[in-house]
BADRENBA-488104 format. One record per residue (C-alpha): residue in one letter; z negated, x negated, y negated. Coordinates in steps of 0.1 Angstrom, whole numbers, plus 5000, padded with zeros to 4 digits. Layout:
N
atom vexro A | w Z | u X | v Y
...
END
This chain:
286
atom vexro X | w 5000 | u 5000 | v 5000
atom vexro X | w 5010 | u 4986 | v 4966
atom vexro X | w 4987 | u 4978 | v 4938
atom vexro X | w 5007 | u 5001 | v 4915
atom vexro X | w 4990 | u 5031 | v 4931
atom vexro X | w 4954 | u 5020 | v 4923
atom vexro X | w 4939 | u 5032 | v 4890
atom vexro X | w 4913 | u 5007 | v 4879
atom vexro X | w 4881 | u 5021 | v 4862
atom vexro X | w 4873 | u 5009 | v 4827
atom vexro X | w 4855 | u 4975 | v 4826
atom vexro X | w 4865 | u 4967 | v 4862
atom vexro X | w 4855 | u 4931 | v 4869
atom vexro X | w 4875 | u 4919 | v 4899
atom vexro X | w 4856 | u 4886 | v 4904
atom vexro X | w 4822 | u 4903 | v 4901
atom vexro X | w 4833 | u 4929 | v 4927
atom vexro X | w 4846 | u 4903 | v 4951
atom vexro X | w 4813 | u 4883 | v 4948
atom vexro X | w 4791 | u 4914 | v 4952
atom vexro X | w 4808 | u 4925 | v 4984
atom vexro X | w 4815 | u 4891 | v 4998
atom vexro X | w 4795 | u 4899 | v 5029
atom vexro X | w 4822 | u 4922 | v 5041
atom vexro X | w 4850 | u 4897 | v 5035
atom vexro X | w 4860 | u 4870 | v 5060
atom vexro X | w 4877 | u 4842 | v 5041
atom vexro X | w 4878 | u 4818 | v 5071
atom vexro X | w 4895 | u 4842 | v 5094
atom vexro X | w 4914 | u 4815 | v 5113
atom vexro X | w 4880 | u 4803 | v 5127
atom vexro X | w 4878 | u 4835 | v 5147
atom vexro X | w 4912 | u 4832 | v 5164
atom vexro X | w 4909 | u 4841 | v 5200
atom vexro X | w 4872 | u 4852 | v 5198
atom vexro X | w 4870 | u 4880 | v 5173
atom vexro X | w 4856 | u 4904 | v 5199
atom vexro X | w 4826 | u 4881 | v 5206
atom vexro X | w 4821 | u 4861 | v 5174
atom vexro X | w 4824 | u 4888 | v 5147
atom vexro X | w 4792 | u 4909 | v 5144
atom vexro X | w 4784 | u 4911 | v 5182
atom vexro X | w 4770 | u 4944 | v 5195
atom vexro X | w 4733 | u 4948 | v 5201
atom vexro X | w 4715 | u 4928 | v 5228
atom vexro X | w 4716 | u 4947 | v 5261
atom vexro X | w 4688 | u 4950 | v 5286
atom vexro X | w 4695 | u 4916 | v 5301
atom vexro X | w 4692 | u 4898 | v 5268
atom vexro X | w 4729 | u 4890 | v 5265
atom vexro X | w 4751 | u 4899 | v 5235
atom vexro X | w 4779 | u 4924 | v 5243
atom vexro X | w 4813 | u 4917 | v 5230
atom vexro X | w 4834 | u 4944 | v 5213
atom vexro X | w 4856 | u 4963 | v 5237
atom vexro X | w 4887 | u 4960 | v 5216
atom vexro X | w 4900 | u 4945 | v 5183
atom vexro X | w 4922 | u 4966 | v 5160
atom vexro X | w 4941 | u 4956 | v 5129
atom vexro X | w 4950 | u 4977 | v 5099
atom vexro X | w 4977 | u 4956 | v 5083
atom vexro X | w 4979 | u 4963 | v 5046
atom vexro X | w 4946 | u 4981 | v 5045
atom vexro X | w 4946 | u 4991 | v 5009
atom vexro X | w 4913 | u 5005 | v 4997
atom vexro X | w 4899 | u 5005 | v 5033
atom vexro X | w 4894 | u 5042 | v 5039
atom vexro X | w 4914 | u 5041 | v 5072
atom vexro X | w 4897 | u 5011 | v 5087
atom vexro X | w 4863 | u 5023 | v 5077
atom vexro X | w 4869 | u 5058 | v 5092
atom vexro X | w 4881 | u 5042 | v 5125
atom vexro X | w 4851 | u 5019 | v 5127
atom vexro X | w 4827 | u 5048 | v 5122
atom vexro X | w 4845 | u 5068 | v 5150
atom vexro X | w 4845 | u 5039 | v 5174
atom vexro X | w 4813 | u 5017 | v 5171
atom vexro X | w 4823 | u 4996 | v 5202
atom vexro X | w 4856 | u 4985 | v 5187
atom vexro X | w 4861 | u 4959 | v 5160
atom vexro X | w 4883 | u 4970 | v 5131
atom vexro X | w 4899 | u 4944 | v 5108
atom vexro X | w 4915 | u 4953 | v 5075
atom vexro X | w 4940 | u 4928 | v 5061
atom vexro X | w 4955 | u 4929 | v 5027
atom vexro X | w 4968 | u 4902 | v 5003
atom vexro X | w 4961 | u 4921 | v 4971
atom vexro X | w 4927 | u 4911 | v 4955
atom vexro X | w 4920 | u 4945 | v 4940
atom vexro X | w 4925 | u 4961 | v 4974
atom vexro X | w 4902 | u 4936 | v 4990
atom vexro X | w 4875 | u 4944 | v 4965
atom vexro X | w 4877 | u 4981 | v 4971
atom vexro X | w 4879 | u 4978 | v 5009
atom vexro X | w 4850 | u 4954 | v 5010
atom vexro X | w 4829 | u 4977 | v 4988
atom vexro X | w 4836 | u 5006 | v 5012
atom vexro X | w 4827 | u 4986 | v 5043
atom vexro X | w 4795 | u 4973 | v 5026
atom vexro X | w 4783 | u 5007 | v 5013
atom vexro X | w 4788 | u 5022 | v 5048
atom vexro X | w 4769 | u 4993 | v 5063
atom vexro X | w 4794 | u 4989 | v 5092
atom vexro X | w 4789 | u 4959 | v 5114
atom vexro X | w 4822 | u 4966 | v 5132
atom vexro X | w 4845 | u 4964 | v 5102
atom vexro X | w 4856 | u 4934 | v 5083
atom vexro X | w 4881 | u 4927 | v 5055
atom vexro X | w 4905 | u 4897 | v 5056
atom vexro X | w 4922 | u 4886 | v 5024
atom vexro X | w 4955 | u 4876 | v 5039
atom vexro X | w 4990 | u 4891 | v 5044
atom vexro X | w 5013 | u 4895 | v 5074
atom vexro X | w 5025 | u 4859 | v 5073
atom vexro X | w 4991 | u 4847 | v 5084
atom vexro X | w 4988 | u 4867 | v 5116
atom vexro X | w 4997 | u 4839 | v 5140
atom vexro X | w 4969 | u 4817 | v 5126
atom vexro X | w 4943 | u 4845 | v 5126
atom vexro X | w 4949 | u 4861 | v 5160
atom vexro X | w 4955 | u 4847 | v 5195
atom vexro X | w 4979 | u 4859 | v 5221
atom vexro X | w 4969 | u 4893 | v 5235
atom vexro X | w 4940 | u 4897 | v 5212
atom vexro X | w 4949 | u 4930 | v 5194
atom vexro X | w 4946 | u 4964 | v 5210
atom vexro X | w 4966 | u 4979 | v 5182
atom vexro X | w 4982 | u 4974 | v 5148
atom vexro X | w 4985 | u 5002 | v 5122
atom vexro X | w 5009 | u 5001 | v 5093
atom vexro X | w 4997 | u 5028 | v 5069
atom vexro X | w 5021 | u 5036 | v 5041
atom vexro X | w 5035 | u 5000 | v 5038
atom vexro X | w 5056 | u 4991 | v 5007
atom vexro X | w 5091 | u 5003 | v 5016
atom vexro X | w 5110 | u 4975 | v 4997
atom vexro X | w 5141 | u 4997 | v 4996
atom vexro X | w 5166 | u 4971 | v 4984
atom vexro X | w 5187 | u 4953 | v 5009
atom vexro X | w 5177 | u 4918 | v 4997
atom vexro X | w 5140 | u 4927 | v 5001
atom vexro X | w 5144 | u 4939 | v 5037
atom vexro X | w 5126 | u 4909 | v 5053
atom vexro X | w 5094 | u 4918 | v 5034
atom vexro X | w 5092 | u 4951 | v 5053
atom vexro X | w 5064 | u 4952 | v 5079
atom vexro X | w 5088 | u 4970 | v 5102
atom vexro X | w 5117 | u 4945 | v 5099
atom vexro X | w 5128 | u 4933 | v 5134
atom vexro X | w 5115 | u 4898 | v 5127
atom vexro X | w 5081 | u 4911 | v 5117
atom vexro X | w 5079 | u 4933 | v 5148
atom vexro X | w 5089 | u 4903 | v 5170
atom vexro X | w 5060 | u 4884 | v 5155
atom vexro X | w 5035 | u 4911 | v 5165
atom vexro X | w 5046 | u 4910 | v 5201
atom vexro X | w 5026 | u 4880 | v 5214
atom vexro X | w 4994 | u 4892 | v 5196
atom vexro X | w 4993 | u 4925 | v 5214
atom vexro X | w 4972 | u 4931 | v 5245
atom vexro X | w 4986 | u 4950 | v 5275
atom vexro X | w 4988 | u 4987 | v 5265
atom vexro X | w 4985 | u 4980 | v 5228
atom vexro X | w 5004 | u 5000 | v 5202
atom vexro X | w 5020 | u 4995 | v 5168
atom vexro X | w 5018 | u 5026 | v 5147
atom vexro X | w 5037 | u 5032 | v 5114
atom vexro X | w 5028 | u 5061 | v 5090
atom vexro X | w 5049 | u 5065 | v 5059
atom vexro X | w 5059 | u 5090 | v 5032
atom vexro X | w 5094 | u 5074 | v 5032
atom vexro X | w 5118 | u 5092 | v 5054
atom vexro X | w 5144 | u 5064 | v 5049
atom vexro X | w 5119 | u 5037 | v 5060
atom vexro X | w 5111 | u 5058 | v 5090
atom vexro X | w 5147 | u 5063 | v 5100
atom vexro X | w 5154 | u 5025 | v 5095
atom vexro X | w 5123 | u 5016 | v 5115
atom vexro X | w 5134 | u 5035 | v 5146
atom vexro X | w 5162 | u 5010 | v 5151
atom vexro X | w 5141 | u 4980 | v 5142
atom vexro X | w 5114 | u 4989 | v 5168
atom vexro X | w 5141 | u 4993 | v 5194
atom vexro X | w 5158 | u 4960 | v 5185
atom vexro X | w 5124 | u 4942 | v 5187
atom vexro X | w 5118 | u 4954 | v 5223
atom vexro X | w 5094 | u 4983 | v 5217
atom vexro X | w 5093 | u 5017 | v 5235
atom vexro X | w 5085 | u 5046 | v 5212
atom vexro X | w 5056 | u 5067 | v 5226
atom vexro X | w 5062 | u 5093 | v 5199
atom vexro X | w 5081 | u 5098 | v 5166
atom vexro X | w 5071 | u 5125 | v 5142
atom vexro X | w 5083 | u 5140 | v 5109
atom vexro X | w 5049 | u 5156 | v 5105
atom vexro X | w 5022 | u 5133 | v 5117
atom vexro X | w 4994 | u 5154 | v 5102
atom vexro X | w 5003 | u 5185 | v 5122
atom vexro X | w 5015 | u 5168 | v 5154
atom vexro X | w 4990 | u 5140 | v 5156
atom vexro X | w 4960 | u 5151 | v 5136
atom vexro X | w 4936 | u 5124 | v 5149
atom vexro X | w 4944 | u 5099 | v 5121
atom vexro X | w 4919 | u 5095 | v 5093
atom vexro X | w 4934 | u 5105 | v 5060
atom vexro X | w 4934 | u 5079 | v 5032
atom vexro X | w 4930 | u 5085 | v 4995
atom vexro X | w 4966 | u 5074 | v 4989
atom vexro X | w 4978 | u 5098 | v 5016
atom vexro X | w 4960 | u 5127 | v 5000
atom vexro X | w 4976 | u 5120 | v 4967
atom vexro X | w 5011 | u 5118 | v 4982
atom vexro X | w 5008 | u 5150 | v 5003
atom vexro X | w 4995 | u 5168 | v 4972
atom vexro X | w 5028 | u 5159 | v 4955
atom vexro X | w 5047 | u 5173 | v 4984
atom vexro X | w 5052 | u 5143 | v 5006
atom vexro X | w 5055 | u 5146 | v 5044
atom vexro X | w 5040 | u 5119 | v 5066
atom vexro X | w 5065 | u 5104 | v 5091
atom vexro X | w 5054 | u 5082 | v 5119
atom vexro X | w 5062 | u 5061 | v 5149
atom vexro X | w 5039 | u 5049 | v 5177
atom vexro X | w 5053 | u 5023 | v 5199
atom vexro X | w 5043 | u 5001 | v 5228
atom vexro X | w 5058 | u 4968 | v 5242
atom vexro X | w 5088 | u 4971 | v 5264
atom vexro X | w 5105 | u 4941 | v 5280
atom vexro X | w 5115 | u 4913 | v 5256
atom vexro X | w 5148 | u 4921 | v 5239
atom vexro X | w 5179 | u 4901 | v 5244
atom vexro X | w 5192 | u 4879 | v 5215
atom vexro X | w 5221 | u 4903 | v 5210
atom vexro X | w 5197 | u 4932 | v 5207
atom vexro X | w 5176 | u 4913 | v 5181
atom vexro X | w 5207 | u 4904 | v 5162
atom vexro X | w 5218 | u 4940 | v 5162
atom vexro X | w 5186 | u 4948 | v 5144
atom vexro X | w 5192 | u 4921 | v 5118
atom vexro X | w 5228 | u 4933 | v 5113
atom vexro X | w 5218 | u 4969 | v 5109
atom vexro X | w 5222 | u 4984 | v 5074
atom vexro X | w 5192 | u 4970 | v 5055
atom vexro X | w 5194 | u 4991 | v 5023
atom vexro X | w 5171 | u 5021 | v 5026
atom vexro X | w 5195 | u 5039 | v 5003
atom vexro X | w 5218 | u 5043 | v 5033
atom vexro X | w 5191 | u 5063 | v 5052
atom vexro X | w 5188 | u 5090 | v 5025
atom vexro X | w 5199 | u 5125 | v 5036
atom vexro X | w 5234 | u 5136 | v 5027
atom vexro X | w 5221 | u 5165 | v 5007
atom vexro X | w 5201 | u 5148 | v 4980
atom vexro X | w 5193 | u 5181 | v 4963
atom vexro X | w 5174 | u 5192 | v 4993
atom vexro X | w 5148 | u 5165 | v 4987
atom vexro X | w 5115 | u 5180 | v 4974
atom vexro X | w 5099 | u 5145 | v 4974
atom vexro X | w 5116 | u 5112 | v 4966
atom vexro X | w 5100 | u 5082 | v 4982
atom vexro X | w 5084 | u 5055 | v 4961
atom vexro X | w 5109 | u 5030 | v 4946
atom vexro X | w 5139 | u 5052 | v 4952
atom vexro X | w 5136 | u 5076 | v 4923
atom vexro X | w 5162 | u 5059 | v 4901
atom vexro X | w 5187 | u 5055 | v 4929
atom vexro X | w 5184 | u 5091 | v 4940
atom vexro X | w 5188 | u 5104 | v 4904
atom vexro X | w 5219 | u 5082 | v 4900
atom vexro X | w 5234 | u 5096 | v 4932
atom vexro X | w 5226 | u 5132 | v 4922
atom vexro X | w 5243 | u 5126 | v 4888
atom vexro X | w 5274 | u 5113 | v 4906
atom vexro X | w 5275 | u 5144 | v 4928
atom vexro X | w 5272 | u 5167 | v 4898
atom vexro X | w 5303 | u 5150 | v 4884
atom vexro X | w 5321 | u 5153 | v 4917
atom vexro X | w 5320 | u 5116 | v 4924
atom vexro X | w 5313 | u 5101 | v 4958
atom vexro X | w 5281 | u 5082 | v 4965
atom vexro X | w 5287 | u 5044 | v 4962
atom vexro X | w 5281 | u 5028 | v 4996
atom vexro X | w 5251 | u 5005 | v 4994
atom vexro X | w 5245 | u 5013 | v 4957
atom vexro X | w 5212 | u 5001 | v 4943
atom vexro X | w 5206 | u 4983 | v 4975
END
């Protein structure tokens, strides 16, 4: 979730916030690689006097203000929930939420997706959630997307048997694009949904999500598990796929009740061309 969606209160002191809630932030995350379940806030001592490790480790990649990771941690006290985000304001808010809820099984890591391989070991994650990631609609920004085929390939070795990667987004074009990228990276879709809230109601709702749905946004989703590793040709097909999200907009732009973030200007431009009887320019604004 992008910083542009966070309204800061008056007199917000970022450094003070980060210091105040430093106990919920893990700045040396690489030190836990391969042992998050046993080294990060172990569960209570059992009857035999031995510390019990967490049963699973879950990652909320791009955790925003932390509402999702906190809700998951509260629901599942025997799982460890890690929220990662590279934006300092998001880190401050997420750490505050974790600290105020006094959750031993939630921690915030101030890093982005490029750091995953040095933070987690092979097979360490039971699941990765991608909640409303920045769509990066333009073609030349495609590799920044958390669902680009190369990103999805990078997640593969970190996933435990039976683990899932779940995308939720308000962007129908990103969702349509992601279907092909998951397939190219060797994932098997367990479900896809154009209305996650109705069809899969178990997901905690974030503040960002509530604001979007109040404006008329639908929540689209994909939940996928590992399939056999893809062939090089299959991976290349994902890289060669149309990378501009403008190409994944519906044909009838006037049917859109909600325009995804970052695509407002392009949609209005296309609508104006249609009003004048002109064809949509292939790849325009991409």
